[in-house]
PLY file of the C-alpha trace (Angstrom):
ply
format ascii 1.0
element vertex 238
property float x
property float y
property float z
element edge 237
property int vertex1
property int vertex2
end_header
17.32 10.92 -19.56
14.63 12.16 -17.19
15.41 12.88 -13.56
13.57 11.65 -10.49
12.12 15.09 -9.93
10.81 15.17 -13.51
9.27 11.71 -13.13
7.60 12.70 -9.88
6.26 15.89 -11.41
4.89 13.95 -14.39
3.13 11.42 -12.15
1.59 14.16 -10.03
0.34 15.86 -13.19
-1.17 12.59 -14.39
-2.85 12.05 -11.02
-4.35 15.53 -11.18
-5.46 14.97 -14.79
-7.21 11.72 -13.81
-8.95 13.43 -10.90
-10.16 16.16 -13.23
-11.22 13.77 -16.00
-13.26 11.57 -13.70
-14.42 14.38 -11.41
-12.86 12.61 -8.46
-13.55 14.43 -5.23
-11.11 12.39 -3.15
-7.55 13.41 -2.34
-5.03 10.97 -3.84
-1.74 10.26 -2.06
1.26 9.09 -4.08
3.19 6.26 -2.41
6.55 5.83 -4.16
7.37 2.12 -4.21
11.07 2.14 -3.40
11.85 -1.58 -3.01
15.33 -2.41 -4.36
16.14 1.31 -4.59
19.08 2.64 -2.58
18.84 5.05 0.31
20.59 7.63 -1.89
17.89 7.35 -4.55
15.15 7.66 -1.93
16.89 10.71 -0.49
16.90 12.29 -3.95
13.17 11.63 -4.31
12.61 13.07 -0.84
14.57 16.19 -1.82
12.20 16.50 -4.78
9.25 16.60 -2.39
8.16 12.96 -2.09
7.55 11.97 1.55
5.57 8.69 1.35
7.49 5.52 0.44
6.41 1.89 0.18
8.69 -1.07 0.91
8.19 -4.81 0.40
11.20 -6.36 2.15
11.70 -5.87 5.87
15.47 -6.14 6.25
16.12 -3.96 3.22
13.70 -1.35 4.52
15.15 -1.27 8.04
18.59 -0.41 6.68
17.15 2.37 4.56
15.20 3.75 7.52
18.42 3.88 9.56
20.23 5.66 6.72
17.38 8.14 6.28
16.39 8.79 9.89
16.97 12.52 9.37
14.17 12.60 6.76
10.49 12.99 7.71
9.36 9.98 5.69
6.10 8.08 6.16
7.03 4.41 5.67
4.39 2.04 4.29
4.87 -1.73 4.29
3.15 -3.11 1.19
4.53 -6.65 0.79
3.36 -10.06 2.01
3.89 -10.48 5.76
5.68 -13.42 7.30
4.71 -14.11 10.91
8.31 -13.76 12.09
8.52 -10.26 10.57
5.55 -8.75 12.38
7.60 -7.29 15.23
9.97 -5.15 13.13
7.09 -4.12 10.87
5.00 -3.02 13.86
7.91 -1.12 15.37
9.27 0.65 12.30
6.43 1.37 9.87
3.61 3.92 9.88
1.28 1.94 7.64
0.79 -1.72 6.66
-1.26 -2.39 3.50
-1.08 -6.16 3.28
-2.91 -7.61 6.30
-5.08 -10.56 5.29
-5.27 -12.72 8.43
-6.37 -12.06 11.99
-3.27 -13.83 13.36
-1.01 -11.32 11.59
-3.09 -8.39 12.81
-2.94 -9.64 16.40
0.84 -9.99 16.22
1.17 -6.49 14.81
-1.03 -5.07 17.57
0.91 -6.90 20.28
4.25 -5.64 18.94
3.27 -2.02 18.30
5.04 0.34 20.74
2.33 2.39 22.51
4.38 5.57 22.20
4.16 5.38 18.40
0.36 5.43 18.42
-1.87 3.02 16.50
-0.45 1.37 13.37
-2.49 2.25 10.28
-3.80 -0.91 8.60
-5.30 -1.76 5.22
-6.79 -5.18 4.55
-5.54 -6.81 1.37
-8.29 -8.35 -0.72
-7.56 -10.86 -3.48
-10.15 -9.51 -5.87
-8.97 -11.68 -8.79
-8.84 -14.82 -6.59
-5.34 -15.63 -7.84
-3.65 -18.43 -5.90
-0.27 -16.76 -6.40
-1.36 -13.61 -4.57
-1.97 -12.84 -0.93
-5.23 -11.38 0.24
-8.51 -12.25 1.90
-11.54 -13.14 -0.17
-14.45 -10.73 -0.35
-16.54 -13.11 1.75
-13.99 -13.00 4.58
-13.58 -9.25 4.74
-16.40 -8.18 7.04
-15.62 -10.65 9.83
-11.89 -9.92 9.52
-12.47 -6.17 9.62
-14.77 -6.34 12.65
-12.21 -8.42 14.57
-9.29 -6.17 13.67
-11.31 -3.11 14.65
-11.19 -4.40 18.23
-7.39 -4.66 18.44
-5.99 -1.91 20.67
-2.88 -0.81 18.79
-4.19 -0.81 15.23
-6.22 1.73 13.27
-8.15 0.05 10.45
-8.08 2.52 7.54
-9.21 0.70 4.42
-8.56 -1.84 1.68
-5.67 -2.66 -0.63
-5.75 -4.78 -3.77
-3.48 -5.85 -6.64
-5.84 -7.05 -9.38
-4.68 -9.27 -12.23
-3.22 -7.36 -15.20
-5.85 -6.29 -17.71
-5.61 -5.41 -21.38
-8.05 -2.51 -21.50
-8.87 0.52 -19.40
-12.45 -0.61 -18.91
-11.30 -4.02 -17.65
-9.04 -2.25 -15.16
-11.94 -0.10 -14.00
-14.17 -3.15 -13.63
-11.76 -4.83 -11.20
-11.25 -1.68 -9.17
-15.01 -1.15 -9.12
-15.33 -4.50 -7.34
-12.85 -3.38 -4.68
-14.75 -0.12 -4.25
-18.00 -2.05 -3.80
-16.42 -4.06 -0.95
-15.10 -0.83 0.57
-18.56 0.75 0.43
-20.14 -2.39 1.89
-17.80 -2.31 4.89
-18.56 1.36 5.45
-22.27 0.60 5.28
-21.65 -1.70 8.26
-20.27 1.24 10.23
-16.52 0.64 9.83
-15.70 4.24 8.78
-12.88 3.40 6.38
-11.17 6.24 4.52
-8.38 4.64 2.46
-8.56 2.75 -0.82
-5.02 1.68 -1.77
-5.38 0.63 -5.41
-3.55 1.46 -8.62
0.06 1.10 -9.76
2.18 2.42 -12.62
0.10 0.85 -15.41
-3.41 1.32 -14.06
-3.55 4.18 -11.55
-5.82 6.35 -13.73
-8.46 3.60 -13.73
-8.01 3.24 -9.97
-8.56 6.97 -9.44
-11.70 6.75 -11.59
-13.02 4.15 -9.13
-12.16 6.01 -5.93
-8.49 5.36 -5.12
-7.19 7.54 -2.29
-3.64 6.14 -2.50
-1.73 4.88 -5.54
1.47 2.81 -5.27
3.87 3.68 -8.07
7.43 2.46 -8.53
8.52 1.82 -12.12
7.12 5.08 -13.50
9.18 6.97 -10.92
12.38 4.96 -10.54
12.50 2.97 -13.78
12.65 -0.79 -14.20
13.83 -2.64 -11.11
16.71 -5.06 -10.88
15.21 -8.43 -9.94
16.35 -9.62 -6.54
15.28 -12.39 -4.17
15.62 -11.06 -0.60
15.46 -13.57 2.22
12.28 -11.98 3.58
10.40 -11.62 0.34
7.35 -13.36 -0.98
6.27 -16.32 1.13
3.71 -15.92 3.87
4.38 -17.25 7.32
2.34 -20.04 8.87
0 1
1 2
2 3
3 4
4 5
5 6
6 7
7 8
8 9
9 10
10 11
11 12
12 13
13 14
14 15
15 16
16 17
17 18
18 19
19 20
20 21
21 22
22 23
23 24
24 25
25 26
26 27
27 28
28 29
29 30
30 31
31 32
32 33
33 34
34 35
35 36
36 37
37 38
38 39
39 40
40 41
41 42
42 43
43 44
44 45
45 46
46 47
47 48
48 49
49 50
50 51
51 52
52 53
53 54
54 55
55 56
56 57
57 58
58 59
59 60
60 61
61 62
62 63
63 64
64 65
65 66
66 67
67 68
68 69
69 70
70 71
71 72
72 73
73 74
74 75
75 76
76 77
77 78
78 79
79 80
80 81
81 82
82 83
83 84
84 85
85 86
86 87
87 88
88 89
89 90
90 91
91 92
92 93
93 94
94 95
95 96
96 97
97 98
98 99
99 100
100 101
101 102
102 103
103 104
104 105
105 106
106 107
107 108
108 109
109 110
110 111
111 112
112 113
113 114
114 115
115 116
116 117
117 118
118 119
119 120
120 121
121 122
122 123
123 124
124 125
125 126
126 127
127 128
128 129
129 130
130 131
131 132
132 133
133 134
134 135
135 136
136 137
137 138
138 139
139 140
140 141
141 142
142 143
143 144
144 145
145 146
146 147
147 148
148 149
149 150
150 151
151 152
152 153
153 154
154 155
155 156
156 157
157 158
158 159
159 160
160 161
161 162
162 163
163 164
164 165
165 166
166 167
167 168
168 169
169 170
170 171
171 172
172 173
173 174
174 175
175 176
176 177
177 178
178 179
179 180
180 181
181 182
182 183
183 184
184 185
185 186
186 187
187 188
188 189
189 190
190 191
191 192
192 193
193 194
194 195
195 196
196 197
197 198
198 199
199 200
200 201
201 202
202 203
203 204
204 205
205 206
206 207
207 208
208 209
209 210
210 211
211 212
212 213
213 214
214 215
215 216
216 217
217 218
218 219
219 220
220 221
221 222
222 223
223 224
224 225
225 226
226 227
227 228
228 229
229 230
230 231
231 232
232 233
233 234
234 235
235 236
236 237
């Protein structure tokens, strides 16, 4: 049985190999997706050198943050956002990857404590146009980005996407290439984005090939998750 530290080392080696293979100039940050994992497991990963963790469920994450307050962890919120969860997200996270509506961004900005500095934001784009997934359409992105750029307590950093599963590496690359094209288009409009949050356990090499600067990996680090249905999970607020 492999250990967390071995899994983390293997993933980092695979990230480096993908950067070398595709001559990727960008730095790639590993965000360990720790939803449903215990605070003890996260502490073990932290002891192995992992400092960036992604959570999907607010109440679960808040308890872990309290248990791990002695650790210098950067907490990323990567799940769908209900309107009534914006205040704790704004107060307790360093990054939010899943903003897809101006109303949510405004609520996050209003709730962000000034002493914590601006909240780092990625806009989620629904590149596969799946009704079951959150995310703005490509046509909505520019107007949404320009409006969010004006909010005082947010720092717009980039885009996030969760494309539909693909059967081949080239199909994975094609979807990520579409996200990268939107990212480049926004930067051509002067938005100065620096973060492309794409790629998970089964497709992060293809994401790196298309410019990922952050990959979100859970299963390959922690193993298969136990399925749960937290009260603050998947549905979006009004």
